[in-house]
N, C-alpha and C positions, 0 to 999 in steps of 0.2 A: 719321343720314347713313349711306348704304349704301357699300359698296366701289366702286360704279360712279361715284360722285360724287368729282368734282375737288375736291383740296384747293385752298386759295387760293394756295398756292404753285405748285403744277402748272398753275393757271389762268393766273397770271402769266407763267410759263415758255411757254405755248402762245401767249399774246399777243404775247410778244417775238419769237418765231420768226416771226411772220406780219409784223412791222414791220421787222426786221433787212434791211439791205441788205450782202449779202456779195460780195467781188469774190476770184475764183480767178484767179491769174496764174502764168506760168512765169517763172522769174529764172534768170540765169546765176549761180550761185554760185562759190566759190573753184574754182580749176583747171579752169575752164571746164565745171563739172558743172551740171545742170539741177535747179532746184528749184521746188517748188511752193508759192505762199505765199497764204494765205487770210486775209484782212482782213475786218473789219466785225463780228468777234465780241468786240470788246474791252470792251465794256460787259456781257457775259454771265458770269456767276459760274461757269457750268460748262465755260467755255471749256478749261481744262486738262483735263477728262474728255472732252470732244469729241476734242482732241488725242490723247489716250491711246488712244480706240476707233479713231480714223482709223489710227494707226499700227499698232495691232494688226492690224485687218482687211486694211489694203493689204500690211504686213509688210515696214515700211521705218522708218528712223529719223527724228527730228524733234524740234521742240521748239514750247514756246509761249513767246513771247518780245516785249515792247512791244506787246502787244495783236495779235499776228500769230500764226498758226500756219505754221511752216515745215516742209516735208517734203521728204526728199531724193528727187530724182527728179520726172519729169514726171508727174502723177496726176491732172490737172486734171478728165477726165470722171469719173474713178471717185469723185474727191472730191465732185463735183456730185451723182452718183446717191446717194451714201451720206448726204449732208446732207438730200436730198429725203427717204430713207428713215427719217431721224431726225425728221421733222416739220416741215423749213424749206418754204417757199413756193418752188416752181421758178422763178416770174417774179421772186423777190428776190435770185435767184443769177446774177451775171453771170461768164461764163468770157471771160479776154482770151487 
């Protein structure tokens, strides 16, 4: 098997990315502050890693809790662009 071949785990991850339905929504949190809530990644084992990448690239605080990624501030369009660049299908991402 060459380095160009996908391992079975990588293949499963790529299939999961094409089948997942992601919803990105703005939510008003405590003290009337905006937050970005990303749901639909609850079955992914790498959701905490995705959370870390989003927080680092955007430069904001956030957490992965109860199957949702919650980021401080309104970053809906930025998150959508980043998820697409990570390999998620654009038509599987809904921004509200």
